[in-house]
ROKOLFI-400828 format. One record per residue (C-alpha): y, x, z; residue number from 1. Coordinates in Angstrom, 3 decimals. Example, Ala and Ser with C-alpha at 12.3 -4.5 7.8 and 13.67 -1.06 7.14 Angstrom:
BEGIN
[site [-4.500 12.300 7.800] 1],
[site [-1.060 13.670 7.140] 2],
end
This chain:
BEGIN
[site [0.000 0.000 0.000] 1],
[site [3.520 1.236 -0.773] 2],
[site [5.611 2.663 2.099] 3],
[site [7.753 0.085 3.854] 4],
[site [11.419 0.008 2.907] 5],
[site [12.731 -3.536 3.385] 6],
[site [14.052 -4.911 6.713] 7],
[site [11.254 -7.522 6.669] 8],
[site [8.560 -4.876 6.358] 9],
[site [10.130 -2.788 9.128] 10],
[site [10.299 -5.805 11.427] 11],
[site [6.723 -6.699 10.489] 12],
[site [5.507 -3.271 11.604] 13],
[site [7.472 -3.524 14.858] 14],
[site [5.908 -6.909 15.589] 15],
[site [2.470 -5.522 14.775] 16],
[site [2.959 -2.595 17.179] 17],
[site [4.081 -4.978 19.949] 18],
[site [0.986 -7.093 19.405] 19],
[site [-1.279 -4.036 19.411] 20],
[site [0.207 -2.925 22.745] 21],
[site [-0.323 -6.431 24.149] 22],
[site [-3.953 -6.352 23.097] 23],
[site [-4.540 -3.007 24.809] 24],
[site [-2.526 -3.221 28.034] 25],
[site [-4.317 -3.373 31.366] 26],
[site [-4.835 -6.649 33.242] 27],
[site [-1.840 -7.586 35.441] 28],
[site [-2.258 -8.378 39.132] 29],
[site [-1.465 -12.129 38.650] 30],
[site [-3.861 -12.168 35.714] 31],
[site [-6.641 -10.542 37.751] 32],
[site [-6.105 -12.950 40.642] 33],
[site [-6.134 -15.973 38.314] 34],
[site [-9.267 -14.704 36.608] 35],
[site [-10.969 -14.118 39.975] 36],
[site [-10.137 -17.657 41.070] 37],
[site [-11.374 -19.112 37.794] 38],
[site [-14.621 -17.114 38.038] 39],
[site [-15.141 -18.531 41.528] 40],
[site [-14.622 -22.050 40.214] 41],
[site [-17.085 -21.355 37.403] 42],
[site [-19.668 -20.246 39.950] 43],
[site [-19.400 -23.636 41.629] 44],
[site [-20.102 -25.474 38.389] 45],
[site [-23.833 -26.216 37.948] 46],
[site [-25.643 -24.089 35.386] 47],
[site [-26.694 -27.147 33.383] 48],
[site [-23.004 -28.059 32.950] 49],
[site [-22.206 -24.565 31.652] 50],
[site [-25.094 -24.827 29.208] 51],
[site [-23.961 -28.249 28.036] 52],
[site [-20.415 -26.978 27.433] 53],
[site [-21.735 -23.913 25.610] 54],
[site [-23.970 -25.941 23.308] 55],
[site [-21.202 -28.482 22.637] 56],
[site [-18.610 -25.841 21.739] 57],
[site [-21.112 -23.852 19.704] 58],
[site [-22.099 -26.855 17.617] 59],
[site [-18.518 -28.067 17.318] 60],
[site [-17.275 -24.647 16.217] 61],
[site [-20.181 -24.201 13.805] 62],
[site [-19.372 -27.588 12.269] 63],
[site [-15.737 -26.599 11.880] 64],
[site [-16.621 -23.194 10.434] 65],
[site [-19.186 -24.456 7.968] 66],
[site [-17.202 -27.530 7.036] 67],
[site [-13.772 -25.935 6.688] 68],
[site [-14.939 -23.262 4.278] 69],
[site [-15.467 -25.935 1.616] 70],
[site [-11.875 -27.150 2.021] 71],
[site [-10.208 -23.744 1.986] 72],
[site [-8.234 -22.463 -1.013] 73],
[site [-9.591 -19.508 -2.907] 74],
[site [-8.378 -16.138 -1.593] 75],
[site [-5.078 -15.043 -3.105] 76],
[site [-4.727 -11.300 -3.802] 77],
[site [-1.742 -9.859 -1.919] 78],
[site [0.742 -8.354 -4.365] 79],
[site [3.915 -8.910 -2.356] 80],
[site [3.362 -8.948 1.407] 81],
[site [6.790 -10.467 2.073] 82],
[site [6.004 -13.418 -0.203] 83],
[site [2.540 -13.754 1.331] 84],
[site [3.968 -13.909 4.837] 85],
[site [6.529 -16.498 3.808] 86],
[site [3.607 -18.721 2.751] 87],
[site [1.666 -17.927 5.935] 88],
[site [4.619 -18.917 8.132] 89],
[site [4.940 -22.182 6.204] 90],
[site [1.286 -22.970 6.958] 91],
[site [1.694 -22.112 10.624] 92],
[site [4.714 -24.436 10.863] 93],
[site [2.695 -27.212 9.202] 94],
[site [-0.211 -26.821 11.630] 95],
[site [2.108 -26.562 14.649] 96],
[site [3.618 -29.926 13.709] 97],
[site [0.175 -31.428 13.097] 98],
[site [-1.164 -30.121 16.410] 99],
[site [1.895 -31.303 18.344] 100],
[site [1.593 -34.796 16.858] 101],
[site [-2.107 -34.926 17.667] 102],
[site [-1.470 -33.698 21.217] 103],
[site [1.239 -36.293 21.799] 104],
[site [-0.934 -39.144 20.548] 105],
[site [-4.019 -38.178 22.525] 106],
[site [-1.921 -37.318 25.585] 107],
[site [-0.344 -40.760 25.542] 108],
[site [-3.718 -42.458 25.258] 109],
[site [-5.098 -41.733 28.700] 110],
[site [-8.207 -39.873 29.770] 111],
[site [-10.540 -40.931 26.966] 112],
[site [-8.174 -39.985 24.172] 113],
[site [-7.142 -36.903 26.133] 114],
[site [-10.726 -35.707 26.119] 115],
[site [-10.884 -36.363 22.380] 116],
[site [-8.025 -33.888 21.951] 117],
[site [-10.346 -30.928 22.535] 118],
[site [-12.451 -31.173 19.352] 119],
[site [-9.509 -32.407 17.273] 120],
[site [-7.269 -29.543 18.360] 121],
[site [-10.054 -27.011 17.842] 122],
[site [-10.513 -28.266 14.294] 123],
[site [-6.788 -27.963 13.534] 124],
[site [-6.668 -24.384 14.791] 125],
[site [-9.780 -23.321 12.892] 126],
[site [-8.527 -24.863 9.654] 127],
[site [-5.234 -23.009 10.077] 128],
[site [-7.123 -19.732 10.465] 129],
[site [-9.050 -20.401 7.256] 130],
[site [-5.822 -21.060 5.343] 131],
[site [-4.213 -17.896 6.704] 132],
[site [-7.242 -15.803 5.750] 133],
[site [-7.116 -17.088 2.177] 134],
[site [-3.385 -16.341 1.886] 135],
[site [-4.013 -12.756 2.968] 136],
[site [-6.688 -12.432 0.294] 137],
[site [-9.853 -12.695 2.402] 138],
[site [-12.768 -14.906 1.383] 139],
[site [-14.007 -17.036 4.285] 140],
[site [-17.138 -17.930 2.355] 141],
[site [-18.265 -14.549 3.632] 142],
[site [-19.908 -15.043 7.038] 143],
[site [-18.394 -11.807 8.345] 144],
[site [-14.885 -13.028 7.548] 145],
[site [-15.561 -16.212 9.503] 146],
[site [-16.796 -14.126 12.409] 147],
[site [-13.601 -12.061 12.213] 148],
[site [-11.661 -15.290 12.723] 149],
[site [-13.720 -16.113 15.807] 150],
[site [-12.813 -12.724 17.267] 151],
[site [-9.127 -13.361 16.476] 152],
[site [-9.483 -16.692 18.264] 153],
[site [-11.206 -15.005 21.203] 154],
[site [-8.573 -12.265 21.481] 155],
[site [-5.846 -14.934 21.550] 156],
[site [-7.374 -17.265 24.117] 157],
[site [-9.038 -15.033 26.696] 158],
[site [-8.433 -12.926 29.765] 159],
[site [-6.834 -9.524 29.296] 160],
[site [-10.141 -7.929 30.240] 161],
[site [-11.978 -9.564 27.338] 162],
[site [-8.977 -8.988 25.063] 163],
[site [-9.283 -5.256 25.742] 164],
[site [-12.927 -5.406 24.626] 165],
[site [-12.287 -7.578 21.572] 166],
[site [-9.322 -5.680 20.138] 167],
[site [-11.303 -2.521 19.139] 168],
[site [-13.620 -4.725 17.062] 169],
[site [-10.644 -6.159 15.175] 170],
[site [-8.990 -2.749 14.815] 171],
[site [-12.176 -1.214 13.343] 172],
[site [-13.476 -4.283 11.560] 173],
[site [-14.387 -2.623 8.262] 174],
[site [-16.760 -0.278 10.077] 175],
[site [-17.967 -2.747 12.688] 176],
[site [-18.744 -5.464 10.133] 177],
[site [-21.167 -3.156 8.324] 178],
[site [-23.405 -3.207 11.389] 179],
[site [-23.381 -6.981 11.858] 180],
[site [-26.577 -8.987 11.338] 181],
[site [-26.231 -11.937 8.985] 182],
[site [-26.595 -14.487 11.772] 183],
[site [-23.748 -16.330 13.486] 184],
[site [-25.998 -17.010 16.493] 185],
[site [-25.477 -13.400 17.599] 186],
[site [-21.931 -14.362 18.680] 187],
[site [-21.503 -14.739 22.469] 188],
[site [-20.858 -18.485 22.475] 189],
[site [-20.975 -18.850 26.254] 190],
[site [-18.273 -16.231 26.804] 191],
[site [-16.261 -17.771 23.963] 192],
[site [-16.263 -21.291 25.415] 193],
[site [-15.714 -20.169 28.998] 194],
[site [-12.735 -17.916 28.233] 195],
[site [-11.177 -20.514 25.928] 196],
[site [-11.624 -23.281 28.464] 197],
[site [-10.267 -21.131 31.305] 198],
[site [-7.241 -20.142 29.210] 199],
[site [-6.096 -23.665 28.361] 200],
[site [-7.560 -25.916 31.043] 201],
[site [-4.400 -26.242 33.190] 202],
[site [-2.380 -27.527 30.236] 203],
[site [-5.195 -29.822 29.189] 204],
[site [-5.622 -31.243 32.695] 205],
[site [-1.898 -32.030 32.784] 206],
[site [-2.284 -33.682 29.404] 207],
[site [-4.621 -36.245 30.998] 208],
[site [-2.006 -37.318 33.548] 209],
[site [-0.281 -40.667 32.900] 210],
[site [3.407 -40.480 32.058] 211],
[site [3.586 -36.815 31.104] 212],
[site [0.444 -36.463 28.992] 213],
[site [2.182 -36.997 25.658] 214],
[site [4.935 -34.459 26.343] 215],
[site [2.509 -31.877 27.730] 216],
[site [0.057 -32.428 24.876] 217],
[site [2.700 -31.972 22.202] 218],
[site [4.225 -28.886 23.832] 219],
[site [0.913 -27.198 24.674] 220],
[site [-0.604 -27.755 21.238] 221],
[site [2.556 -26.554 19.481] 222],
[site [2.751 -23.393 21.610] 223],
[site [-0.966 -22.548 21.434] 224],
[site [-1.068 -23.074 17.663] 225],
[site [1.908 -20.768 17.198] 226],
[site [0.276 -18.118 19.405] 227],
[site [-2.943 -18.247 17.381] 228],
[site [-1.107 -18.129 14.053] 229],
[site [0.887 -15.060 15.122] 230],
[site [-2.272 -13.330 16.326] 231],
[site [-3.953 -13.966 12.980] 232],
[site [-0.934 -12.597 11.117] 233],
[site [-1.013 -9.375 13.105] 234],
[site [-4.770 -8.999 12.808] 235],
[site [-4.541 -9.217 9.008] 236],
[site [-1.475 -6.953 8.884] 237],
[site [-3.535 -4.393 10.753] 238],
[site [-6.311 -4.596 8.163] 239],
[site [-4.011 -4.500 5.156] 240],
[site [-1.706 -1.745 6.414] 241],
[site [-4.571 0.307 7.921] 242],
[site [-2.645 0.934 11.165] 243],
end
């Protein structure tokens, strides 16, 4: 790729470096305390409940992954990274609005609709990741590219401890992917669902509360979708720029 010269490209590299530092920093004291408390809560939850959650999220995510790939545009070769990122940001804005609307509607509908938000919101986020991958020129029909997206998802919605372990896989994906078996079941689904649930459960519990559920649902979904979209952008910048 040509050396960066434009203000956009310089800012892009600065943002990428900030994200890389975030991915690699040590766990903070509040983060460690929160994680310790959440682990204690998880230990109180019966094993059969953990297994049920794991199976549900695994099947739900598999359905999203295998279904979304048939609705994803063909990969577009990147010739102008500035133009590509303009399109990516447009898609992120679209999905933020969609997610916020969905969160507001389910949040206003009480507990039953609030619970329905989980699979709906997961589907929105996964579809956004597929669109972003295609815009950066990567073919999500390739199982390894879909697994890359799961690791992006995991790095975004996890404890700093797991983030530290996931980042090296993303940073060295070309090498790491050569060693992957062609089986999505090798992914650690239990860790995936537990970290994701722990990361967002406070916002989602508030979303179930009468009176504030709609506002919380819209805000939380908008913010979390933006966070995931930005993570995906930086993960693909890292692959394209080789930094």
